[in-house]
C-alpha positions in Angstrom: 15.0 -0.6 -63.6 14.7 3.1 -63.5 13.5 4.5 -60.2 10.6 6.9 -60.2 11.2 10.2 -58.5 9.1 11.1 -55.4 7.0 14.2 -56.2 4.1 13.9 -53.8 2.8 12.2 -50.7 -0.9 13.1 -50.9 -2.3 11.1 -53.8 0.5 8.5 -53.7 -0.4 4.8 -53.6 0.6 3.2 -50.3 2.4 0.4 -52.4 4.5 3.0 -54.2 5.3 4.7 -50.8 6.5 1.3 -49.5 8.6 0.9 -52.7 10.2 4.3 -52.1 11.1 3.1 -48.6 12.6 -0.1 -49.9 14.6 1.8 -52.5 16.0 4.2 -49.8 14.4 7.2 -51.4 12.4 7.5 -48.2 14.2 6.7 -45.0 12.2 6.2 -41.8 11.7 4.3 -38.6 8.5 2.7 -37.2 7.2 4.3 -34.0 7.8 2.3 -30.8 6.1 2.7 -27.5 9.3 1.5 -25.9 12.0 2.8 -28.2 15.6 1.7 -27.9 16.8 5.2 -27.4 18.3 7.1 -24.4 15.7 8.4 -21.9 15.2 12.1 -22.5 16.2 11.9 -26.2 13.9 14.0 -28.4 13.4 11.0 -30.8 12.4 8.8 -27.8 9.8 11.4 -26.8 8.6 11.6 -30.4 8.3 7.8 -30.7 6.4 7.4 -27.4 4.1 10.3 -28.2 3.2 9.0 -31.7 2.8 5.5 -30.4 0.4 6.7 -27.8 -1.6 8.5 -30.5 -1.6 5.2 -32.5 -2.7 3.0 -29.5 -5.2 5.1 -27.6 -8.3 5.8 -29.6 -9.7 8.8 -27.7 -6.3 10.4 -27.6 -5.9 9.8 -31.3 -9.3 11.3 -32.0 -8.5 14.4 -30.0 -5.1 15.0 -31.7 -6.5 14.3 -35.2 -9.3 16.7 -34.6 -6.9 19.4 -33.3 -4.9 19.4 -36.5 -7.9 18.6 -38.8 -6.3 15.3 -39.9 -8.8 12.9 -41.6 -10.0 9.9 -39.6 -11.5 8.2 -42.6 -8.9 5.6 -43.4 -6.0 3.7 -41.8 -3.2 5.7 -40.2 0.5 4.8 -40.3 3.1 6.4 -37.9 6.8 7.0 -38.5 9.8 8.8 -37.0 13.1 10.1 -38.4 11.8 10.6 -41.9 14.0 11.8 -44.8 12.9 12.3 -48.4 16.1 12.0 -50.2 14.7 13.2 -53.6 13.5 16.4 -51.9 15.9 17.3 -49.1 18.5 16.0 -46.7 16.6 17.4 -43.8 15.2 14.7 -41.3 11.7 15.3 -40.1 11.0 14.0 -36.6 7.5 12.5 -37.1 5.0 11.6 -39.9 1.5 10.3 -39.9 -0.1 9.3 -43.2 -3.8 8.4 -43.6 -4.5 5.8 -46.3 -7.9 5.5 -47.9 -8.6 2.8 -50.5 -4.9 2.2 -51.0 -4.0 5.9 -51.5 -2.4 8.4 -49.1 -5.3 10.9 -48.6 -3.9 13.0 -45.8 -0.7 13.5 -43.9 1.0 15.6 -41.2 4.6 16.3 -40.3 5.9 16.8 -36.7 8.9 18.7 -35.4 9.5 18.0 -31.7 11.7 19.8 -29.2 12.2 19.2 -25.4 14.2 20.8 -22.6 15.2 24.4 -23.4 15.3 23.8 -27.1 13.1 26.2 -29.0 11.5 25.8 -32.4 14.1 26.8 -35.0 13.0 29.2 -37.7 15.3 27.9 -40.5 14.4 24.3 -39.7 10.7 25.1 -40.0 11.3 27.0 -43.3 13.0 23.9 -44.6 10.1 21.7 -43.5 7.5 24.0 -45.0 9.4 23.8 -48.3 9.3 20.0 -48.1 5.6 20.1 -47.2 4.9 22.2 -50.3 7.0 19.9 -52.5 5.1 16.8 -51.3 1.7 18.5 -51.1 1.4 17.9 -47.4 -0.7 20.7 -46.0 -0.1 20.2 -42.2 3.0 20.8 -40.1 2.9 20.5 -36.3 5.6 21.9 -33.9 5.8 20.7 -30.3 8.1 22.1 -27.6 8.0 23.4 -24.0 7.1 26.9 -25.5 3.5 28.1 -25.0 1.3 30.0 -27.4 -2.1 31.6 -27.0 -3.7 29.4 -29.6 -2.5 26.3 -31.6 -2.7 28.2 -34.9 0.0 30.6 -33.5 3.7 29.8 -33.6 6.6 30.7 -31.2 8.6 31.8 -34.2 7.9 34.4 -37.0 7.8 32.5 -40.3 6.1 33.0 -43.6 3.7 30.0 -44.1 2.5 29.2 -47.6 -1.1 29.8 -48.1 -2.2 26.2 -48.5 -0.3 24.9 -45.5 -1.5 25.0 -41.9 1.2 25.4 -39.2 0.2 24.3 -35.7 2.0 24.5 -32.4 1.4 22.6 -29.1 3.2 22.8 -25.8 4.0 19.5 -24.2 1.9 20.7 -21.2 -1.1 20.9 -23.6 -0.6 17.4 -24.9 -0.2 16.1 -21.3 -3.4 17.9 -20.3 -5.3 16.3 -23.2 -4.2 12.9 -21.9 -4.9 13.7 -18.2 -8.5 14.8 -19.1 -9.1 11.4 -20.7 -8.3 9.6 -17.4 -11.1 11.5 -15.5 -14.4 9.8 -15.2 -16.4 11.8 -17.7 -18.0 11.4 -21.1 -14.7 11.8 -22.9 -12.8 9.2 -20.9 -10.9 6.2 -22.4 -13.3 3.3 -22.7 -10.8 0.4 -23.1 -9.0 -0.5 -19.8 -5.8 -1.6 -21.6 -5.7 1.8 -23.4 -6.2 3.5 -20.0 -3.0 1.7 -18.9 -1.1 2.8 -22.0 -2.1 6.4 -21.5 -1.1 6.3 -17.9 2.3 4.8 -18.6 2.9 7.4 -21.4 1.9 10.3 -19.0 4.2 8.8 -16.4 7.1 9.2 -18.8 6.1 12.6 -20.1 5.7 14.0 -16.5 9.1 12.6 -15.5 11.9 15.2 -15.1 14.0 12.8 -17.2 11.8 13.3 -20.3 12.9 16.9 -20.9 9.3 18.2 -20.6 8.6 21.1 -18.3 5.8 23.6 -17.9 5.8 27.4 -18.3 8.2 28.4 -15.6 9.6 31.8 -16.7 8.2 35.0 -18.2 10.4 36.5 -20.9 12.9 39.2 -19.9 10.7 41.9 -21.4 8.2 41.3 -18.6 10.7 42.5 -16.0 11.9 45.4 -18.1 8.3 46.6 -18.7 7.4 46.3 -15.0 10.4 48.3 -14.0 9.9 50.9 -16.8 6.3 51.6 -15.7 7.4 51.9 -12.0 10.1 54.4 -13.1 7.4 56.3 -15.2 9.4 55.9 -18.4 7.7 56.8 -21.7 6.6 53.6 -23.5 6.7 53.3 -27.3 4.8 50.7 -29.4 8.1 49.9 -31.1 9.7 48.8 -27.9 10.5 45.1 -28.3 10.3 44.4 -24.6 6.6 45.4 -24.5 5.8 42.8 -27.1 7.8 40.2 -25.1 5.8 41.1 -22.0 2.4 40.7 -23.7 3.4 37.4 -25.3 4.6 36.2 -21.8 1.1 37.1 -20.5 -0.5 35.1 -23.2 1.6 32.1 -22.4 0.9 32.4 -18.7 -2.8 32.7 -19.3 -2.7 29.5 -21.4 -0.7 27.8 -18.6 -3.3 28.8 -16.0 -6.0 27.4 -18.2 -4.2 24.0 -18.6 -3.4 24.0 -14.8 -7.1 24.4 -14.0 -8.0 21.8 -16.7 -5.9 19.2 -14.9 -7.4 20.0 -11.5 -11.0 20.1 -12.7 -11.1 17.4 -15.3 -12.7 19.7 -17.9 -10.8 21.7 -20.6 -10.5 25.3 -19.5 -9.8 27.8 -22.3 -7.9 31.1 -22.2 -9.1 34.1 -24.1 -9.0 33.8 -27.9 -6.3 35.7 -29.8 -6.1 36.8 -33.4 -3.6 38.7 -35.5 -4.8 42.0 -34.2 -4.8 41.0 -30.5 -1.1 41.7 -29.9 -1.3 45.2 -31.4 -4.4 46.0 -29.4 -3.0 44.7 -26.1 0.3 46.6 -26.6 -1.7 49.9 -27.2 -3.9 49.2 -24.1 -0.8 48.5 -22.0 0.9 51.7 -23.0 -2.3 53.7 -22.3 -3.6 52.0 -19.1 -0.5 50.2 -17.7 -2.5 47.0 -17.5 -3.3 43.9 -19.4 -6.4 41.7 -19.4 -7.1 38.0 -19.8 -9.9 35.5 -19.3 -10.3 31.9 -18.3 -13.4 30.2 -19.8 -14.7 27.2 -17.7 -17.6 25.1 -18.9 -20.5 25.1 -16.3 -18.8 27.6 -14.0 -20.7 30.5 -12.5 -19.0 32.7 -15.1 -15.7 33.2 -16.9 -12.8 34.4 -14.7 -11.7 37.9 -15.7 -8.0 38.6 -15.1 -6.2 41.9 -14.9 -2.5 42.6 -14.2 -1.9 46.2 -13.2 1.8 47.2 -13.6 1.7 50.5 -11.8 0.1 49.2 -8.6 1.7 45.7 -9.0 -1.7 44.1 -8.4 -3.4 41.1 -10.0 -7.2 40.9 -10.0 -9.5 37.9 -10.6 -13.3 38.3 -10.9 -16.5 36.4 -11.6 -19.9 38.0 -12.1 -23.2 36.9 -10.6 -26.7 37.9 -11.4 -28.7 38.6 -8.2 -32.5 38.0 -7.8 -33.9 40.6 -10.2 -37.4 40.1 -8.9 -36.4 41.6 -5.5 -35.2 45.0 -4.3 -31.6 46.2 -3.7 -31.5 45.3 -0.1 -32.5 41.7 -0.8 -30.0 41.5 -3.6 -27.2 42.7 -1.2 -28.3 40.2 1.4 -28.2 37.5 -1.3 -24.6 38.2 -2.3 -23.6 38.2 1.4 -25.2 34.7 1.8 -23.2 33.5 -1.2 -20.0 34.6 0.4 -21.0 33.2 3.8 -21.5 29.9 2.1 -18.0 30.0 0.7 -16.7 30.6 4.3 -18.7 27.5 5.6 -17.3 25.3 2.8 -13.6 26.1 3.6 -13.1 28.5 6.5 -9.3 28.3 6.5 -9.0 29.2 2.8 -11.7 31.8 3.0 -10.0 33.6 5.8 -6.9 33.8 3.7 -8.8 35.4 0.8 -11.2 37.5 2.8 -9.1 40.7 3.3 -8.5 40.9 -0.4 -12.1 40.4 -1.6 -14.0 43.3 -3.2 -17.7 43.2 -4.0 -18.6 45.3 -7.0 -22.2 46.4 -7.7 -23.0 47.0 -11.4 -25.5 49.8 -11.4 -28.0 50.1 -14.2 -27.2 53.0 -16.5 -24.2 54.0 -14.5 -20.7 54.3 -16.1 -18.8 52.8 -13.2 -19.4 50.0 -10.6 -19.7 50.8 -6.9 -16.9 48.9 -5.1 -16.7 48.0 -1.4 -14.5 45.7 0.7 -16.3 42.5 1.8 -16.0 43.8 5.4 -18.0 46.9 4.4 -20.7 45.1 2.4 -23.5 46.7 4.5 -22.5 50.1 3.3 -23.7 49.1 -0.2 -27.3 49.6 1.0 -26.8 53.3 1.4 -24.5 53.7 -1.5 -27.0 52.2 -3.9 -30.0 54.0 -2.6 -32.3 55.1 -5.5 -30.2 53.0 -7.9 -30.7 49.5 -9.3 -28.1 46.7 -8.9 -28.2 44.5 -12.0 -25.1 42.4 -11.4 -22.4 41.7 -8.8 -18.7 40.9 -9.3 -16.6 39.1 -6.6 -13.1 40.3 -7.2 -9.9 39.1 -5.5 -7.2 41.8 -5.6 -3.7 40.6 -4.6 -0.6 42.8 -4.4 2.5 41.1 -5.7 4.9 43.9 -4.6 8.5 43.5 -6.0 7.6 39.9 -7.1 5.4 41.4 -9.8 8.5 42.0 -12.0 10.1 38.7 -11.2 10.1 36.4 -14.2 9.8 33.3 -12.1 8.0 34.3 -8.9 5.2 36.1 -10.8 4.2 32.7 -12.3 4.3 30.9 -8.9 2.2 33.6 -7.3 -0.5 34.0 -10.0 -0.9 30.2 -10.4 -1.3 29.8 -6.6 -3.8 32.7 -6.6 -6.0 31.2 -9.4 -6.2 27.8 -7.6 -7.1 29.5 -4.3 -9.6 31.8 -5.9 -11.4 28.9 -7.7 -11.3 26.6 -4.7 -12.3 29.2 -2.1 -14.9 31.2 -4.1 -15.7 30.3 -7.7 -16.8 26.7 -7.1 -19.1 27.6 -4.3 -21.1 30.5 -5.7 -24.1 30.4 -8.1 -26.0 32.9 -10.2 -29.7 33.6 -9.9 -32.0 32.4 -12.7 -35.4 33.8 -13.3 -38.1 31.2 -12.4 -40.2 29.7 -15.1 -43.5 31.6 -15.8 -46.6 29.9 -14.2 -49.9 29.2 -15.9 -52.6 31.5 -14.5 -56.0 29.9 -14.3 -58.6 32.5 -15.0 -62.0 32.1 -13.3 -64.9 31.4 -15.6 -67.3 34.4 -15.7 
């Protein structure tokens, strides 16, 4: 009997796929929630992750949605996959979706743990295999962070009809953690809750090889020191790009950190192909870089600024005061908002108080009027004959020499965002204009 050659996965009958496996043209392993592999091995991690996707419906729905994988059919999960007719390369993970006996969708996975980064040549090989087999999705997973799942830690040319995604392990853990909170997205089946909990216990163990974002790239330190030394910066300087990418990664890490604390998915500012160029230009011009944390139902997004020259990090939220009242009443209103923060957590507030700035956004003015919280009363005179249309509560914190530290910077900024949210953001609210009332006119 002459064996058929494997030329595609999408459009292949599942029975033919199984024959290719029997004939050895496709070599693979079934996923196992408890694999017989050494703890910390990348393939053990891959098997446990894909088994969790298979066994926990809500987690599966979230992952499938993230990579735009069809949920209309039955999914099959495999590890250590080799397509001998195509390449000798072994792919870490494969999910196929079968509809009416035919493979209708599929995705490849390349997984790394510990300090292992995504390898460019390896991904180029996998993209070639994907193209040959008409599989249009490839997912990489590692401890590396990216600003968005459509970005990659490596520079690689992706064929037009293939989507390359990247997830950090921290992101995948956060997706699981959010499903264990008591909210509308939580896992409904109690047994699946237990499976998710056990998988997360493994992922979060130091033995698994998973770690969060713990170090900025070397370019961050070089840029910070160059700006302090007043060196001329050029767009072609590779270390500036490294610094900006590190900021993107840390911004994403802060979003995931808050997500796990709040039980809702916090997003970092969106990035596109032009973002890197724009941020490098801004950094060279202004010696600072901006970011944003978007939190559903929060008083506002949190604006982030890292100033290299002053070695300061700023975090700010904006509040609309009662616009149906005068300036003095509006200033009294913002004072009461902050007084309420103090009542809620006096110890934490006292730690933040000296670094708090209140900014008044003046209608038609080019710049805000800023005062220290301790000098809030002076705003009355400073805004005389002006109209305050918005306030910003800003926390400015000097990092000193630690600003340029690739490790301490992360510790300081993550501690700062948690304190700022707990001490200020969660206790303030913005004014909303009351609903208009019906006026009963007297009959003439």
